[in-house]
N, C-alpha and C positions, 0 to 999 in steps of 0.2 A: 463173677465171669463180664467178659466183656457182652454188650446184646446189640446186636446193629441195628434190628429192628428200630430200638430206642432211642439211638445216636440219632438214625434218621429220621424218629418222628420229634427227636429236640431242634435237629437243624429246618425241617418245614417248619416247627411252630417260632423257632426264634432266628433261626435265617431273614425274614422277612420283613424283618425291624432296621438289617445292616446292608440290606439288598445282597446277601448271597444268592446264588442260582444252583442248585443243586439237580446234576443231573442223573439219573440212573441207568445202571446199563440194561439192554432188553434182554428179556430172556434168552434167548437165543444165543446169546453172547455170554455166556456165564464169565465173572471176573476171576480171574488165575488162581486166587488164593479161595474163593470158594469151592463145596463140593458143588458137582453137577446137580444134586437131588435137592440143593435145598433152595429157597425159596429168596427173590432180593427186592419185593416190593409186597404193600399189601394192598386189598383183603387177602388173607391169609388164607383162607379156606379156597378162593377162586385158586390162589397160586397151586395149591396141593391140587386139584382138581384138573388143573390143566398140567401139575407134571402125570397126574397117572393116565390121562386121554393122549401124553407123547410115550407113555408106557404100551400102552392098548394099537397108535398107530407104530409102533415099530414092529409091532408082533410079540413082543414082550412076555404079553398075559391074552393067549388067543379066543377066539370066538367059545363060550362054552369052557372054559378054561376059570379054575378057582383065582383069586389074587389073595396076596399077603392078607392075615387080620389087620384089624385096626391098630393095635397094637404094635407090631410091625411096621404096618407104614408110616405112624408114631414116630418110631426110632428112626426108621429109614429119612425119612424128614426131617426131624429134629422138631417137630410141633407136638401139639398135644393131643388125645386121643377123640379129643370132643372137635378137633379140629377137622381133622380128619372122617370124622362122622358124618361131619356135615357135608363136606364136599361131595361125600359118598352117596349120603342121601339125595343131594341134589343130583346124579348121576344118574341112580336108579331112576328116579322122577322124569329123566330125559330115557329112559329104556337102555340108557348103555350099558349099564351094570344089573344083576337082580339078586336081591338077598331071599335066602335061602333060610328057614328057620331050622335053626338047628347045625345045619351044613356050612354056610359061610357066604360068601359073596361070589359070585360068578361073571363073569362078562357074557352081553348079553349075547343071543345069535338066532340067525332067521330059524335055524331046525329047529326050534322050540315050537311044537305045535299053538303054543297060547300067545304066540309072534304073528299066525300067519294074518291075522285080520287087521296087525295095527297099520298097516299102508291099503287096504282095501275096505274101506267103508260104507259097502254093499246090503244092503238087509232087504227079506224078501218082505212086499208086504204084509202075508201072514204067515203064523210059524218061522222054524229055526230056520238061518240061510243051511243048507246040506255041502256036500265034500264036492267041489270043484274038479273039472278037468280041464288041464288045459293040454291047450293044444297048438305046437307051434307050425306055423305056416310057413314062412319065408325069413329065409336070413341071406343076409350079401349085405359084398362092403362097397363102400363109396368114399365123395371127397365132401369134407364140409363145407354144406354152402354159408351163404351169413349169416341165415338163422339160429342152424346148428352150432357153426363156430361161436356166434355172440353168447349161448345161454350154455354150452361147454363149456368155454374158456378156452376155445380150443386159434387155430392159426386157420385161417380159409384157405381149403384144399387140403386141409390135413384126416388122416386118413378116419373113418369112422366106421363102423356098424349098423345096418339096419333090422332090424328081427317086427317080425310081424305072430302075433299069436293068438287066438280064440280062446275065451273060456265061458266056459258049460259050469249049467247048477241044473241037475236033475235031466240033464238030455239036452238042457234050451240053450240055444245062444244068448250071451248074457253081456260080454265084454270085448271088444277085438280094438286091440293094444299094438299101437305103433311106435315102436321103440328105438329111441336111439343111441349110442355107448361109442367112449372114445374106442377107437381101435387100438391104441398103444396099449388098454388095459384089458384086451380081449383078447390074444393075438390068434387063438386058431380054432375061437368061435363059429359054430357053424349048426349049421340045420340037423343034420347025423347027431351031431353032438347032444342039440337041442332036445331032442327027438328019445336020445337015450339020460337022460340027466334026472334030478330030480323034480317032485312038482310044483313045489317053489321058485320062479326063478331067483328070488334074491339068496335063497340058499343057496342053490345051485354056486350065483354068481361069490357068495362068497367062499363056502369049500372048492371050489376048484379055481377060484381066480385069486381068493382072496382080499376081494373089495364087498366092505361091506355098507350095507345103505344105513344109516344112523336119523336124517329125517329128509324133511318133504315139503316143499313148497306145491301149492295148488292152485288152479283156477277153474273154476269150471263155469259153462255157460251153453244155451241152447244151441243145436244145429239140425240143417235139416241131414236127413243120411241120403250119403252119396253112392254110384254103384256099388262098390266097394262093399263099405258097410253094409248098405240094403240087402247084400245079395246072401255075406256072411251068415246077418244076425237077422237073416228071414223076417226081412220088414220091408213093404214098399219104397222104392227110393221116396224122398222127403220129407218120411216120415221126421215127427221129432225125435232125436235123441242128444242123450248129455254127454257132454264134451268134459273128461277131465286130463288138461293138461297139468303135469308134473314134473317138477323137476329134483332130480331126486340128489343130497351129497354123502361123502364119507367122511369118516375123520378130516380138519383141515379145515370145511369148509367147502370142499373140493365137490364139483358137481359131476356127477360121471354118469348120469342119465336123465333123457329126456323123453317124457312120454305122451302119449296122447292117445286117451281110450275111451273108446263112445262107447257108450252105457245102453243098453234098450232095456229102460223104464218102465215097462207095462205092469210087471208083475214085482217087482223091483225100485228101491231106492237110496238114496243115498244119503249116508246118517253119521251124522258128527254131534257127540255129547259134550257138550261144553262148560266151562265153571270147573 
């Protein structure tokens, strides 16, 4: 049986001596005689991971859905089960998929209570973190200025949504968030909708707008409390706060949220486990 990957490796190994240049088809333009599910270049397990990611992005398997078994995916992609397992292992480590013993592999979802603290690295100085209370404060539409446009990959002046919310623990205000979102992804988002929605914003965005947050970049620095944050967090103006600036991405490495969170850390701290 003709093995395309072996032939490609042969050309790469022997073609150098004869000045042969090998040009591979990009993955978004499959060769006409190839299966749309077939990988076109190595490393193979990364190819399989990319193909599974495409299925997640297209909505073939939605949040919380079970995906086909490793053996079924191996047949679908024409690779070994071990290659599929390596791809799924990496996606599970990245919190894109969840393995459940005896049940199979499922698409990760923000509605899973275990995912709540994945993006919230807040911990109390003593005891365990208690159930939070999310209080939407404001929600309005605006046009993207230079900073928001650059961070979210938008045109300057593109429609955006700005929302503010307060996060309380044990009735103590701890985090004041100011969040910027692309308007096109959240066409009818309003304060009334936010107040009637779910406790977790990310779970709400996922279930109502089909926008899943899969990773984030954060920057931390100390800032003095301005008048607004001081009033909401019930601290004197000028008090030190921890500012956590987050850019959150969905599938395709597309930025879909810029969040500026002001943390009152008198009884709490930012915790991130490394290694």
